[in-house]
C-alpha positions as CSV (number, residue, x, y, z in Angstrom):
1,M,101.2,50.0,161.6
2,A,103.8,51.8,163.8
3,N,102.6,55.2,162.5
4,F,98.9,54.5,163.0
5,P,98.5,56.1,166.5
6,F,100.3,59.3,165.3
7,Q,98.2,59.5,162.2
8,R,95.0,59.0,164.3
9,L,96.2,61.8,166.6
10,Q,96.6,64.1,163.6
11,A,93.2,63.1,162.3
12,E,91.6,63.9,165.6
13,L,93.4,67.2,165.9
14,S,92.4,68.1,162.3
15,G,88.8,67.5,163.2
16,L,89.1,69.6,166.4
17,I,90.6,72.4,164.5
18,A,87.9,72.2,161.8
19,R,85.2,72.4,164.4
20,T,86.7,75.4,166.2
21,P,85.8,78.9,164.9
22,G,88.6,81.0,163.6
23,G,90.2,83.2,166.2
24,Q,89.1,80.9,169.1
25,R,91.7,79.4,171.4
26,L,92.2,75.7,171.6
27,P,92.5,73.9,175.0
28,S,95.9,74.3,176.8
29,E,98.7,71.9,175.8
30,P,98.5,69.9,179.0
31,E,94.7,69.6,178.8
32,L,94.8,68.7,175.1
33,A,97.5,66.1,175.7
34,K,95.5,64.5,178.5
35,Q,92.4,64.6,176.3
36,M,94.1,62.9,173.4
37,G,96.0,60.4,175.6
38,V,99.5,61.3,174.4
39,S,102.5,63.0,175.8
40,R,103.0,66.8,175.4
41,A,106.1,66.1,173.2
42,T,104.0,63.9,170.8
43,L,101.2,66.5,170.8
44,R,103.6,69.3,170.0
45,E,105.1,67.3,167.1
46,A,101.6,66.7,165.7
47,M,100.5,70.3,166.1
48,R,103.6,71.6,164.2
49,S,102.2,70.2,160.9
50,F,99.0,72.3,161.4
51,E,101.1,75.4,162.1
52,T,103.1,74.8,158.9
53,Q,99.7,74.6,157.0
54,G,98.7,77.9,158.6
55,R,95.7,76.4,160.3
56,I,96.7,77.3,163.8
57,R,99.0,79.8,165.4
58,R,100.7,79.8,168.8
59,R,101.0,83.1,170.6
60,Q,103.6,83.4,173.3
61,G,101.9,83.4,176.7
62,A,98.4,83.4,175.2
63,G,97.9,79.8,173.8
64,T,97.2,78.2,170.5
65,F,94.5,79.8,168.2
66,V,92.7,78.5,165.2
67,V,93.3,80.6,162.1
68,G,90.2,81.3,160.1
69,Q,90.1,81.0,156.3
70,V,92.6,83.5,154.9
71,P,93.5,84.4,151.4
72,V,96.7,82.8,150.1
73,I,99.1,85.0,148.1
74,D,100.0,82.9,145.0
75,S,102.9,84.0,142.9
76,G,105.6,82.8,140.6
77,L,109.2,83.6,141.4
78,E,110.3,84.3,137.8
79,V,109.6,88.1,138.2
80,L,110.7,90.1,141.2
81,E,107.9,92.0,142.8
82,S,106.9,93.2,146.2
83,L,104.3,91.6,148.5
84,E,102.2,94.7,148.0
85,T,102.2,94.3,144.3
86,M,101.3,90.6,144.6
87,A,98.4,91.4,147.0
88,H,97.1,94.3,144.9
89,R,97.0,92.0,141.8
90,M,94.8,89.6,143.8
91,N,92.7,92.3,145.4
92,L,94.0,91.4,148.9
93,S,94.6,93.9,151.7
94,I,98.2,94.0,153.1
95,T,99.2,96.4,155.8
96,V,102.5,97.1,157.5
97,S,103.1,97.2,161.3
98,N,106.0,97.5,163.7
99,L,108.0,99.6,161.3
100,Q,111.5,100.3,162.5
101,V,114.0,102.4,160.5
102,E,117.4,102.7,162.1
103,K,121.1,103.4,161.4
104,L,123.9,100.9,162.1
105,L,127.4,100.0,161.0
106,A,127.9,97.0,158.7
107,A,128.9,93.8,160.6
108,Q,130.9,91.3,158.7
109,E,127.8,89.4,157.4
110,H,126.3,92.7,156.1
111,A,129.6,93.8,154.6
112,N,130.0,90.6,152.7
113,A,126.4,90.6,151.4
114,L,126.4,94.2,150.3
115,N,130.1,94.1,149.1
116,V,131.0,97.1,151.2
117,P,133.7,97.7,153.8
118,L,133.3,96.7,157.4
119,D,131.6,99.4,159.5
120,T,130.0,101.1,156.5
121,P,127.0,103.2,157.6
122,L,123.8,101.3,156.8
123,T,120.1,101.8,157.0
124,R,118.0,98.9,158.3
125,V,114.3,98.7,157.7
126,R,112.3,96.2,159.7
127,R,108.6,95.6,159.6
128,V,105.8,93.1,159.8
129,M,103.3,92.5,157.0
130,Q,99.8,91.6,158.0
131,A,96.8,90.1,156.1
132,D,93.4,90.5,157.7
133,G,95.2,91.9,160.8
134,R,97.4,88.8,161.2
135,P,101.1,88.8,160.9
136,V,102.1,86.8,157.8
137,A,105.7,87.9,157.0
138,Y,108.6,89.7,158.7
139,L,110.9,91.7,156.4
140,V,114.4,93.1,157.0
141,D,116.2,95.3,154.4
142,L,119.8,96.6,154.7
143,L,121.1,99.3,152.4
144,S,124.1,101.6,152.4
145,E,123.3,105.1,153.5
146,K,124.4,106.2,150.1
147,I,121.3,104.4,148.8
148,L,118.9,105.2,151.5
149,R,119.2,107.4,154.6
150,A,116.8,106.6,157.5
151,E,115.5,110.2,157.6
152,N,114.7,110.2,153.9
153,L,112.2,107.4,154.0
154,P,108.8,109.1,153.4
155,E,105.9,108.9,155.9
156,S,103.8,107.4,153.1
157,F,106.2,104.3,153.0
158,G,103.9,101.3,152.4
159,G,106.4,98.6,153.4
160,S,108.2,97.8,150.2
161,V,111.8,99.0,149.8
162,L,111.7,97.6,146.3
163,D,108.7,99.7,145.3
164,Y,110.3,102.8,146.9
165,L,113.6,102.3,145.0
166,L,111.7,101.7,141.7
167,G,109.5,104.7,142.3
168,R,112.4,107.1,142.6
169,G,114.0,105.7,139.4
170,E,116.7,103.4,140.8
171,P,118.1,101.3,137.8
172,L,117.4,97.9,139.3
173,T,118.0,94.8,137.1
174,G,117.5,91.7,139.2
175,S,117.9,89.7,142.4
176,R,119.5,86.6,143.6
177,A,117.7,84.7,146.5
178,A,118.6,81.8,148.6
179,I,115.4,80.0,149.8
180,S,115.3,77.7,152.8
181,A,113.1,76.5,155.7
182,I,114.3,77.6,159.1
183,G,113.2,77.7,162.7
184,A,112.1,81.1,164.0
185,T,114.7,82.9,166.1
186,A,113.5,84.6,169.3
187,D,113.3,88.1,167.7
188,V,111.5,86.9,164.5
189,A,109.1,84.7,166.6
190,K,108.2,87.8,168.7
191,A,107.5,89.9,165.7
192,L,105.3,87.3,164.1
193,E,103.6,86.3,167.4
194,I,104.7,82.7,167.0
195,Q,106.8,80.3,169.0
196,R,110.6,80.2,168.8
197,G,111.7,77.3,166.6
198,D,108.4,77.4,164.5
199,V,109.1,76.6,160.9
200,L,109.3,79.6,158.5
201,L,110.0,80.0,154.8
202,H,113.1,82.2,154.5
203,F,114.3,84.2,151.6
204,S,117.8,85.8,151.7
205,S,118.2,88.1,148.8
206,Q,120.5,90.5,147.1
207,L,119.1,93.2,144.8
208,Y,121.4,94.5,142.0
209,N,121.5,97.7,139.9
210,A,122.5,98.1,136.3
211,N,126.2,98.3,137.3
212,G,126.0,94.9,139.0
213,A,126.4,96.5,142.4
214,V,124.3,95.1,145.4
215,V,121.8,97.8,146.3
216,D,119.8,96.0,149.0
217,Y,120.4,92.9,151.2
218,S,117.0,91.6,152.4
219,L,115.8,88.8,154.8
220,T,112.2,87.8,154.5
221,Y,110.4,85.3,156.8
222,F,107.1,83.9,155.6
223,I,104.6,82.0,157.8
224,P,103.7,78.9,155.8
225,G,100.1,78.5,154.8
226,Y,99.7,82.2,153.7
227,F,101.9,82.0,150.6
228,N,102.1,79.7,147.6
229,F,105.2,80.3,145.6
230,H,106.0,78.4,142.4
231,V,108.5,78.4,139.6
232,V,107.8,77.8,135.9
233,R,110.7,75.9,134.3
234,R,111.5,74.9,130.8
235,V,112.9,71.5,129.9
236,G,116.7,71.7,129.4
237,N,118.5,70.6,126.3
238,G,121.0,67.9,127.1
239,N,123.3,69.3,124.4
240,S,123.5,72.8,125.8
């Protein structure tokens, strides 16, 4: 019975969210906590589950907004493909915003991930992917300047470094990704228009070419609720 009040709070919040049109702002946190008869800390904890589901979105300095019904990008992870390719297959519109292409020298983390010497000249590509005008993912790619120079990225760049490399004939063979749930850092939260510490699905990936060399080190941050990733697995043989 100890969890009943919290479950009731979540049920009441779920009803409020369902009754509120998409794009409309919910009452302020102090007002809503008073209305529900709970502390702001308890309210914040209950609201976080709806953020994870993609039903609401908090915007720094603006408040909490109800997210209207949005298409979910559904994809298996067995084949490496870009967000643009996934969206195109589902007839969804994905756009890129806040594109930043810059030069930097490899810090230790980057050098380790790309298997290059410290201070190797790199190109970093950062951008936000949007669905229906809403930020849904933040992507960061780091590549050696030998692979990609900042000034060589075409104006027609659609947001996918993977598609760009494939389009120019780069012999890519596969990728290794570490997948985790993390709290948004300040810079990622700002880019995605969410609160610092909000839960995100995080992919840290290395892209390999036919020689086994790391071509691209990428960090992708997905807002839960907009993506449904799955893996098809075969039953293992205990004798193998």
